[in-house]
N, C-alpha and C positions, 0 to 999 in steps of 0.2 A: 504494500500500500504506500502511496506517495502523498505527502501532505500538500494541500492546495490552499494555503492561507489567504492569498489574494482574492480568490473566488469566494471563500467563506466571508471575508470582510465585506465584499460587495453585496452578498445576499443579506447580511445584517443591515447594511445601509438601506437597501431597497425595501426590505420588509418593514423597516421603521418608518418608511414614507408612503408606501402603497399597500392597499389591502390585499392585492393579488400580485404575485411575482411569477413570471414564466421563466424557468430555467430550460433553455433549449440547446440542443446539440445533437450530433449523430448518435445512432444507437451504439451502445457499448463504450461511449466516451467517458463514462464515469459519473453521470448525472445522479443515479440512485445512490451511489457511494457518497457523493458529496452531500446529498440531501440527508442521508443518515448521519453523517458526521456533524452537519449543522444541527440536526434534531437532538443529537447527544448533548450538545452544549446549550440547548434552548431552555430558558427558565420558564417552565409552564407545561401544560398538557400538550401531548403530541399524538396525532392520529394519522396513520399512513394507509392510503388506499393504493393498491397495485391493480391497475385496470386490465392487466393480463391474467389476473387471478380470478377464476369464476366465482369464488365465494365473495370477493370484494365487489365484483360486478353485481351480484345479487343484492348486496346491501345497498347499492346505489341505484336500484331499480326505480325508486322515487328519490332523486337526488336532493330535492329540497327537504324532504322529511329526514333524510339521512344526515344532512350537513348543518341544518339550521340550529341545532342545539349544541354543536361542538364548540369548544373553546381552545384557546392557545394556537398551536400551529397545526394546520391540516395540509398534508402532502397528498397530491393526486398525481400518481406516476403513470406515464404514457397517456397523457390527456388527449392525444390525437385520435385515440380509439373511441372516445365518447365526446365529440365536440358539442353535443347538445347540452352538456353540463355548463358551458360558458354562460348562457343567459341566467342560469340559476346563480352562478357566482356573482353576476351583476346585482341581483336582488340582495344577496347576502352582503356584498361589499357596500351597498348603499344604506345599510342599517345604521342608525345613530349609535355611536359607541359600540361598534361591532366587536364582539368578544373573540373573534378569530382572525388570523391571517392565513392566506392560502398560498402555498407554494406548488405550482403546477409544473410538471416535467414533461417535455415534449420532444419528439424526434423529427420535427419539421419546423420550417421558418414561420414567422408570424404571417407572412403572405400566404403560405399554404394553410395555416390555421386562421384563415380570414374571419371565420365566424367568431373566433375568440377575440381577435383584435378589434372587431367592430362592436361586439357586445360589451366589451370592457374598456372602451375608449376612455382615457383619462383615469382609469382605475387600476390599470395593469402596467407593470414595467417588465421588460424582457432583459435577460442576461444570457449572453452566448457563452457556452462552455466548449472550448476546443480541446484538443488532445494535450497530453503532458508537454510542458515546455522546459527549456534549459533552466529557467529561474526555479523550477520545481525539482528537477532531477539532478542538477549540478552540471557545471561545464565539463567536468571530467567524463561525462557520459555523452558528449556531443555526437561522436560517431555512431554509437548504439542508437541514440534517438533518431538521428538522420536515417540510418539504415532501416530500422524497424518501424518508425513512425510513432505517433503519440497516443494511439489507442492503448490503454493500460494492459490489457491481456497480451497484446503483441509485444509491447515494450518489456514487460516483466517476465516473458517466457524464458524457459530454462536454456534455450539455445536458439540460434538463428533459424534452424530448420523448424523448430516448434513455433517460433514466431511467424514464419512464413505460412505454416499450416493454419494458424489462427486467422490470418488475413485472408487466406483462400476461403475458409468457411464463412468469414464475415461477408465477403463479396457474394457468395452463393446465397446466403440468407437474405441479404439486402435485395438481391434480384428476384428471388423466388417467393419471399414472404413480405418484406417490409414495404415494398412499393404497393402491392395490392392492398395491404392494410391501410395505407394512406389514400386509397381510392384511385391510384394511378394505374391505369390499365395499359401497360406496355409489355409486349412480349419480352421475356427474360433474355432470350438469345439476341434480340435486337439491341436492347440496352447494354448487354455485355459487350457486343461488338463495338458499339459507339464509345463506351467507356474505355475499352482497350485502345481504340483509335485515338481518343482524346489524350491518352497518356503520351502518345508520340508527338502531340502538339503542345505538351506541357511547357509553359513559359513563352509561348508564341502568341502573336497577334491573332485574334479570332478571325477565321475566314470561313464563314458559314457556307458560302457557295462551293468551296473546294470540298468540304465534308459532305454537302448535299449531293454533289456529283458522285462521290465515292459510294454513297448509299443508294443513289437513284431515287432520291426524294427531294422535296422542296426545301428551300432555305428556312422557311417557317417551321417545318417539321424538325429539322436538326436543332433549330433554336429552342424548340420545345423540349428536346432531349437534354440540352444544356441547362435549361431552366429547371428541369426536374433534378438534375445532379446538384445544382446550386441550392435549391430549396431544401434538399435533404442533407446538406453539408458535405457533399462528396466532391464538389468543385467550387472554385472561387473565381470571380471576375475582378480584375484590377482595372479600374476605369482610367482612361487617359485624362491628362490635364492640359488644357489649352486656354490661353487668354490673349496672346499677342496675335491678332488677326493678320498682321503683316507677314507672318511666317506660316509655312505649310506644316501642320501638325498631323500626326497619326491620330485618328479619332475613333478607332475600334478598340475594344478592351483586350487586355491580355488574359489568357486563361491558364489557371493552375489547378491541378488536383489538390485537394485540401490537405491530404495526409501523405507524407513522403513514403511511408511504408506501403500504403495501398498503391501508390504510383509504382514502386519497385516490383510489387507482386504482379501488377498488370503488364509490366515490361519483362516479366520472367526472371527477375533478379533476386537472388536469395542471400548471397554472401558478399562481403565487402569487396572482394576481388572482382566479382561480376559487375558490381556497380561502377568501380573505378575504371573499368575497361569499356564502359558503354557510352555511345555517342550522346546520351541524354544526361550524363553525369553533371555537366555544368548547369543545365536547366534545373536538375533536381536540387543541386546545392542552392541555386538562386531562390527557388520557391521555399525551400526550408529556411534559409537565412532571412528572407523577407518576412515570413511568418513569425520567426523569433523576434525580429526587430519590432514589428507591429505589436506583438504580445507584450514585450518588455516595456514599450512606450505607453501601453494602455490606449493605443489608437483604435478608434472604431472604424469599421469598413468604409464608411462614408468620408473618412478623413484621409484615406490612403489612395494614392494615384501613381501612375508612371507617366513619364514625359518622353516624347520622341518626335523629332522632326524628320521630315522626308529627306532632308539633307544628310542625316546620319547621326546627329547629336541626340543623346538620350540619357535618361536617368531611371534607374530601376525602381526607386521608391521615393515619392514626395509625400510628406506627411504635413497636413495643414490643420491647425486648430487656432481659431481666432486670428491673431496677427503672427502666429508662429509659422515658419516655413523651414522644415528640416529635410535635407536630402540625404539619400543613402544609395551607394553603389555597391554591388555585391561581386566579389571576385573569388573564384576557387583557385587561390594561389597563396603563397606565404610571403610574397614580396610585391605588393601592388605598387603601381606608379601612377603619377598624374597623367591624364590624357586630355587632349583638346576638348573632348566631349564633356569632361568634368568641368572644365573652365567655362564652357558655354552654359552648362546647367547652373553653375554657381551665379553667373551674372544674369542670364535671362530670367531665372526664376526668383532672383533676389533672395537667395538662401542665407539663413543665419550662418550655417556651415554645411559642409558636405563631408559625410563620414563614409569611408571606404571599408566595408565589412569584409574581412578576408579569413582564410582558413589557417593562417599561421598562428604563432604563439605570442607575438609582440604587438604592442600598440605604440604609434609614434606619429609626429606631425609630418605631413608631406609637402604642404605649401600653406600660404596664408588662407585660413578658413577651410582648409582641407586636411583631414587627418585619417590615418589608417588605424582601424580598431579590430583586433582579433575577435572573432565571434565568441570565443571562450571568455573574453574579458568584457563583453557587452554590458553586463550588469554593473561593473565597477566604473566603466569609462563613459557611459551614455546615460544621462538623466531621463527619467520618464517625463511625459508631457505634463505641463503644469495645468 
């Protein structure tokens, strides 16, 4: 078990402010474990409903009757299986001096749980739970986390082969069960083929037309496949940043698989040696490091962008919050150097500084407002967003 104090602190803050908090993330990412850990430290009564448990479902046959007299903390796990409970939570949340706070756990985005977000508008706050991070497992485990990914069962497996088997089973369960439970009617073989193909586009600019031709379907159809993977936390879009209309910017998003371990399984990579010899090793490192930087900064998805000009200048990650603009370039090397692209990004984007995150062991200045930071020293060298 790995402690996750940052997420526990955030849950305390949100439940102190909102009557309902949604803890959302992929299946098996650790939502139930985090909720139980939070409940163990909660001062008051705790009631836990697992909506995959038939007995608990029977108790919730009349949800208002089952929930209205409960006090303290009420946990509803896998809420996407019973979205009709959301209107009941609205009624309970609107009670004067409500005696209960509700923590709902879901394996789909608020957009996919639209009924919930609409019914509880202004009464619910969502917190995304991703996989394990370097801040949680320690920098000495960087290579293991990169290779295996952040799903706890995969990361904590006894061996790389056991970890790979965990991920293979996760992929199979996601395709054959999880999607249908969310009401997404897509053939498992079609989604598996698309997911595998997307792995080879990891870290690249989205080109729906190219993928559509490969599948023999419309651009809209493959966009729907991508939307499904993003809504269930299997893929991420990194949106482009553009504001200077005098320059030609790339305006399509970059696409990453959300978990490096799942990426490696879809690419058929199990051991470190397999990964280091694969053409996608640089893209894999880029996605992994960008995720670690965003997680450490506490940056929300809507605060993260990439920047790219058709002339060639680019920046892997731009993080904006208020007046802050912080730039990050990712290099799978132990000795990064300053490039003309970095200087263009520094000036064109008016960055406070540009940090080159690399795979080496040392951190040092490279130029004015440009410094190299080893990923293993990110926590000590880079301050979170204010």
